C-alpha positions in Angstrom: -57.1 -56.8 8.7 -56.5 -58.9 5.6 -53.8 -57.8 3.2 -52.7 -58.9 -0.2 -50.0 -61.6 0.1 -47.6 -59.4 -2.0 -47.1 -57.0 0.9 -47.0 -59.5 3.8 -43.2 -60.0 3.7 -42.4 -56.3 3.8 -40.6 -54.9 6.9 -39.2 -51.4 7.6 -35.5 -50.7 6.8 -33.3 -51.2 9.8 -31.7 -47.8 9.5 -35.0 -45.9 10.1 -35.8 -48.1 13.0 -32.4 -47.5 14.6 -32.7 -43.7 13.9 -36.0 -43.6 15.7 -34.6 -45.4 18.7 -31.5 -43.1 18.8 -33.8 -40.0 18.6 -35.9 -41.3 21.5 -32.7 -41.5 23.6 -31.7 -38.0 22.5 -35.1 -36.8 23.7 -34.2 -38.1 27.1 -31.0 -35.9 27.1 -28.5 -38.5 25.8 -25.9 -37.4 23.2 -25.9 -40.0 20.4 -23.3 -40.3 17.6 -25.2 -41.1 14.4 -23.5 -43.6 12.2 -26.6 -45.5 11.2 -28.1 -43.5 8.3 -26.4 -43.6 4.9 -26.5 -40.0 3.9 -23.9 -37.2 3.6 -23.5 -35.0 6.7 -23.1 -31.8 4.7 -25.7 -29.7 3.0 -26.5 -29.8 -0.7 -23.9 -27.8 -2.6 -24.7 -24.1 -2.9 -24.9 -23.9 -6.7 -27.5 -26.7 -6.7 -29.6 -25.1 -4.1 -29.5 -21.8 -5.9 -30.6 -23.6 -9.2 -33.5 -25.2 -7.3 -34.5 -21.8 -5.8 -34.3 -20.1 -9.2 -36.4 -22.9 -10.7 -39.1 -22.3 -8.1 -39.1 -18.6 -8.7 -39.3 -19.0 -12.4 -42.4 -21.2 -12.1 -40.9 -24.7 -12.5 -43.6 -26.1 -10.3 -45.9 -27.9 -12.7 -46.2 -31.4 -14.2 -43.4 -32.7 -16.3 -43.3 -35.8 -18.6 -43.3 -38.9 -16.6 -39.8 -39.9 -17.7 -38.4 -36.5 -16.8 -37.5 -33.2 -18.5 -35.6 -33.5 -21.7 -32.6 -31.3 -20.7 -31.9 -33.5 -17.7 -32.3 -36.8 -19.6 -29.9 -35.4 -22.2 -27.3 -34.4 -19.6 -27.5 -37.7 -17.8 -27.1 -39.6 -21.1 -23.9 -37.6 -21.9 -22.4 -37.8 -18.4 -23.2 -41.4 -17.7 -22.0 -42.4 -21.2 -18.7 -40.7 -20.6 -18.3 -42.3 -17.2 -19.0 -45.8 -18.5 -17.6 -45.5 -22.0 -20.8 -46.5 -23.8 -23.2 -44.5 -26.0 -26.5 -43.7 -24.2 -29.5 -42.0 -25.7 -31.8 -39.7 -23.7 -34.7 -42.0 -24.5 -33.0 -44.7 -22.4 -33.0 -42.4 -19.3 -36.0 -42.4 -16.9 -36.1 -39.9 -14.0 -37.7 -40.9 -10.8 -38.4 -39.4 -7.4 -35.4 -41.0 -5.8 -33.5 -44.1 -7.0 -35.9 -46.6 -5.4 -38.6 -46.3 -8.1 -35.9 -47.1 -10.8 -35.0 -50.2 -8.8 -38.6 -51.2 -8.2 -40.3 -50.5 -11.5 -37.9 -52.3 -13.8 -38.3 -55.3 -11.5 -42.1 -55.0 -11.8 -41.8 -54.7 -15.5 -39.6 -57.8 -16.0 -40.2 -60.3 -13.2 -43.1 -62.7 -13.6 -44.6 -64.8 -10.8 -42.2 -67.7 -10.1 -39.2 -66.1 -11.8 -36.0 -66.3 -9.8 -34.0 -63.1 -9.0 -30.5 -63.4 -7.6 -29.4 -60.6 -5.2 -26.5 -59.9 -2.9 -26.7 -60.8 0.8 -25.8 -58.7 2.8 -27.4 -56.1 0.6 -29.8 -53.2 0.4 -33.1 -54.4 1.9 -35.2 -53.0 -0.9 -33.9 -55.7 -3.2 -35.6 -58.6 -1.5 -38.7 -56.5 -0.8 -39.2 -55.6 -4.5 -38.6 -59.1 -5.7 -41.4 -60.4 -3.4 -43.8 -57.6 -4.5 -43.2 -58.5 -8.1 -44.1 -62.2 -7.4 -40.5 -63.4 -8.0 -38.5 -65.9 -5.9 -35.6 -64.2 -4.2 -32.3 -66.2 -4.4 -29.6 -64.8 -2.1 -25.9 -65.1 -3.0 -23.5 -64.3 -0.1 -20.9 -61.6 -0.2 -17.7 -62.9 1.3 -15.3 -60.9 3.6 -12.4 -63.1 2.3 -13.3 -61.9 -1.2 -13.5 -58.2 -0.3 -17.3 -58.6 -0.1 -17.7 -59.5 -3.8 -20.0 -62.3 -5.0 -19.2 -65.8 -4.0 -19.0 -66.9 -7.7 -19.3 -70.6 -6.8 -22.5 -69.8 -5.0 -23.6 -67.6 -7.8 -23.1 -70.4 -10.4 -25.0 -72.8 -8.1 -27.9 -70.4 -7.8 -28.4 -70.0 -11.6 -31.2 -71.9 -13.2 -33.4 -71.8 -16.3 -35.8 -69.7 -14.2 -33.3 -67.0 -13.5 -34.8 -63.8 -14.8 -32.8 -61.0 -13.2 -29.5 -60.6 -11.3 -29.0 -57.6 -9.0 -25.5 -56.3 -8.3 -24.4 -53.3 -6.3 -20.9 -52.0 -6.7 -19.6 -50.1 -4.7 -21.9 -51.9 -2.3 -24.1 -51.1 0.7 -23.5 -52.2 3.4 -20.0 -53.5 2.8 -18.3 -50.8 0.7 -17.1 -53.7 -1.5 -16.3 -53.2 -5.2 -16.8 -56.0 -7.7 -13.7 -56.8 -9.7 -13.6 -56.7 -13.5 -13.2 -60.5 -13.5 -16.4 -61.0 -11.4 -18.4 -58.7 -13.7 -17.1 -60.6 -16.7 -18.1 -63.9 -15.0 -21.7 -62.6 -14.4 -21.8 -61.1 -17.9 -20.9 -64.5 -19.5 -23.6 -66.1 -17.4 -26.1 -63.5 -18.5 -25.4 -64.4 -22.2 -25.6 -68.1 -21.5 -28.9 -68.0 -19.4 -30.4 -65.0 -21.1 -31.2 -63.0 -17.9 -31.2 -59.3 -17.2 -28.8 -57.5 -14.8 -29.9 -54.6 -12.5 -26.8 -52.8 -11.6 -27.2 -50.4 -8.6 -24.4 -47.8 -9.1 -25.6 -45.2 -6.7 -22.2 -45.1 -5.1 -20.2 -45.2 -8.4 -18.5 -41.8 -7.8 -17.2 -43.0 -4.3 -14.1 -44.8 -5.3 -10.9 -44.6 -3.1 -8.5 -46.6 -5.3 -7.7 -43.9 -7.8 -9.7 -45.3 -10.7 -13.3 -45.4 -11.9 -15.5 -48.3 -10.7 -16.2 -50.6 -13.6 -19.8 -51.0 -14.8 -21.1 -54.3 -16.2 -23.0 -52.3 -18.8 -19.7 -51.4 -20.4 -18.9 -55.1 -21.2 -19.7 -56.4 -24.7 -23.3 -57.5 -25.2 -24.4 -56.2 -21.8 -25.9 -52.7 -22.6 -29.0 -54.3 -24.1 -29.6 -56.4 -21.0 -28.6 -54.1 -18.2 -30.5 -51.6 -16.1 -28.3 -49.0 -14.4 -29.7 -47.4 -11.3 -28.1 -44.1 -10.1 -29.1 -40.8 -8.6 -28.2 -37.6 -6.9 -28.7 -38.3 -3.2 -25.2 -39.6 -2.3 -23.0 -37.8 -4.8 -24.5 -34.4 -4.5 -25.9 -34.5 -0.9 -29.4 -34.4 -2.2 -31.1 -37.1 -0.2 -34.2 -35.0 0.6 -34.6 -33.7 -2.9 -35.7 -37.2 -4.1 -34.1 -37.4 -7.5 -32.8 -40.6 -9.2 -32.6 -42.1 -12.6 -32.4 -45.4 -14.5 -30.7 -46.2 -17.8 -32.1 -49.1 -19.7 -33.0 -50.3 -23.2 -35.7 -48.1 -24.8 -38.5 -50.7 -24.8 -38.1 -51.2 -21.1 -37.7 -47.5 -20.5 -41.2 -47.1 -22.1 -42.7 -49.6 -19.7 -41.1 -48.0 -16.7 -42.3 -44.6 -17.8 -45.8 -46.0 -17.8 -45.4 -47.3 -14.3 -44.2 -43.9 -13.2 -47.1 -42.3 -15.0 -49.6 -44.4 -13.2 -48.0 -44.3 -9.7 -46.1 -41.0 -8.9 -47.1 -39.1 -12.1 -43.8 -37.4 -12.4 -40.8 -36.1 -10.5 -41.0 -32.6 -9.1 -40.0 -30.1 -11.8 -37.8 -27.8 -9.8 -35.7 -30.7 -8.4 -34.9 -31.8 -11.9 -33.5 -28.4 -12.8 -31.4 -28.5 -9.6 -30.2 -31.9 -10.8 -29.3 -30.4 -14.2 -27.0 -27.9 -12.4 -25.5 -30.8 -10.4 -24.5 -32.6 -13.5 -23.6 -29.6 -15.8 -21.9 -27.6 -13.1 -18.3 -27.9 -11.7 -17.5 -31.2 -10.1 -14.9 -29.8 -7.7 -17.1 -30.2 -4.7 -17.7 -33.8 -5.4 -14.0 -34.5 -5.7 -13.4 -32.7 -2.5 -16.1 -34.7 -0.7 -14.7 -38.0 -1.9 -11.2 -37.0 -0.8 -12.6 -36.1 2.7 -14.5 -39.4 2.9 -11.3 -41.3 2.2 -9.6 -39.5 5.1 -12.6 -40.4 7.3 -12.6 -44.0 6.1 -8.9 -44.4 7.0 -9.4 -42.9 10.5 -12.4 -45.2 11.2 -10.8 -48.4 9.9 -7.6 -47.8 11.9 -9.6 -47.0 15.0 -11.8 -50.1 14.7 -8.9 -52.4 14.0 -7.3 -51.1 17.2 -10.3 -52.4 19.3 -9.5 -56.0 20.6 -12.0 -58.4 19.0 -12.9 -56.2 16.0 -11.6 -56.9 12.5 -12.3 -54.4 9.8 -11.4 -54.5 6.1 -10.8 -51.3 4.2 -13.7 -50.6 1.9 -12.9 -49.6 -1.7 -16.0 -47.5 -2.2 -19.3 -46.1 -0.8 -19.1 -44.6 2.7 -19.6 -47.6 4.9 -17.4 -50.0 6.9 -18.5 -53.5 7.8 -16.4 -54.7 10.7 -16.4 -58.4 11.8 -17.4 -58.7 15.4 -17.8 -62.5 15.7 -15.1 -62.6 18.4 -17.6 -61.2 21.0 -19.8 -64.2 20.7 -23.0 -62.1 20.5 -25.4 -61.6 17.7 -25.1 -58.5 15.5 -28.5 -57.3 16.7 -27.5 -57.6 20.4 -24.2 -55.8 19.8 -26.0 -52.9 17.9 -28.5 -52.5 20.8 -25.7 -52.7 23.4 -23.6 -50.1 21.6 -26.5 -47.7 21.3 -27.6 -48.1 25.0 -24.1 -48.3 26.6 -21.9 -46.2 24.2 -24.4 -43.8 22.7 -23.3 -44.9 19.2 -26.1 -45.6 16.7 -25.0 -48.2 14.0 -26.7 -51.1 12.3 -26.4 -54.9 12.7 -25.3 -56.7 9.7 -28.5 -58.7 9.8 -30.4 -55.6 8.8 -29.1 -56.4 5.3 -29.7 -60.2 5.3 -28.8 -63.3 7.1 -25.3 -63.4 5.8 -24.7 -60.1 7.6 -24.6 -62.0 10.9 -21.3 -61.3 12.7 -20.9 -57.8 11.3 -21.9 -54.2 12.0 -22.4 -51.4 9.5 -21.1 -47.9 10.3 -21.5 -45.0 8.0 -18.4 -42.7 7.9 -20.3 -39.7 6.5 -19.6 -37.9 9.8 -16.8 -35.6 10.9 -13.5 -37.1 12.0 -13.9 -35.9 15.6 -17.3 -37.7 15.7 -15.8 -40.8 14.3 -12.9 -40.7 16.7 -15.2 -40.3 19.7 -17.5 -43.1 18.4 -14.5 -45.5 18.3 -13.4 -44.4 21.8 -16.9 -45.0 23.2 -17.2 -48.4 21.4 -13.8 -49.5 22.7 -14.8 -48.7 26.2 -18.1 -50.5 25.9 -16.8 -53.6 24.1 -14.0 -53.9 26.7 -16.6 -54.5 29.3 -18.0 -57.6 27.6 
């Protein structure tokens, strides 16, 4: 079959491929420890579920405005503004069925054929995919282990050109758990002013900070609110992955364009999920704080366990719920090691190359699993790696 060139570069996300392989082994009777999928292991919080149920029972099952219901947009504007210390209007907020549309559609609205888009590598695979679909030229900037997986700013400066239209940042980051420093954000912001480009700031893990302070947002820097798109959502913070509820915050003229793209593609986001999201934001945040504290304990257990394995070197991530250990000492590719650990140890994890070529030599493990499961995974990995 002949397809449009704009989709010929698309490939499936590595996490779903590995999940399918792990499930096939489980069907054969193997017990697999799942550390490949980036989603919370607990259920959606009870109060949010109840709000969704009540919304269904009260008839919240019809079309909504493409940009989302007004009460939720208002609540997001207030909460996101407090978190980032900037004024945000509800008209700047666009609700989507998951966070991916509010990554994809601003890119479609801004990037013209031939425009260059800088993105992190290793990084979320959708970044490169959406740049190609928009007709842009993807320009990867490596994230360095020696720099706590923040941008290599020298490489970033070298990548800039008069054709730079958009820069994508992700902090805390997937797959590394790295958090960009205030100095790095200021450096990128200064370049944005100088080269007149937009910044798409993926902040889906912004509540997952383990250093006792809020993760800084580039939108909070002087002159950046008018050229920044913030992408956030409910999947990670509120364990709502299957509800499909995300949002973008952007200048109003761009929000209007993105609303039109939503209108002509998905129509709108499910009504009842938006009312559940309203409860998530307006309700008590104790459950979120408890989950973050638990993730920190899990992080510390997993990092300590991995660093005790000869040949593995693992930095302590500052945010998100991933570790990204260095496994170059084994002399094998990341993909080979991921396959080996699945087959020989029954541990499903991802090769760093699932997130770009600069992920070679690393593995990604999600620590949104119980401490006993993490401890068993480390024990199985240690046994298998000792045989190499």
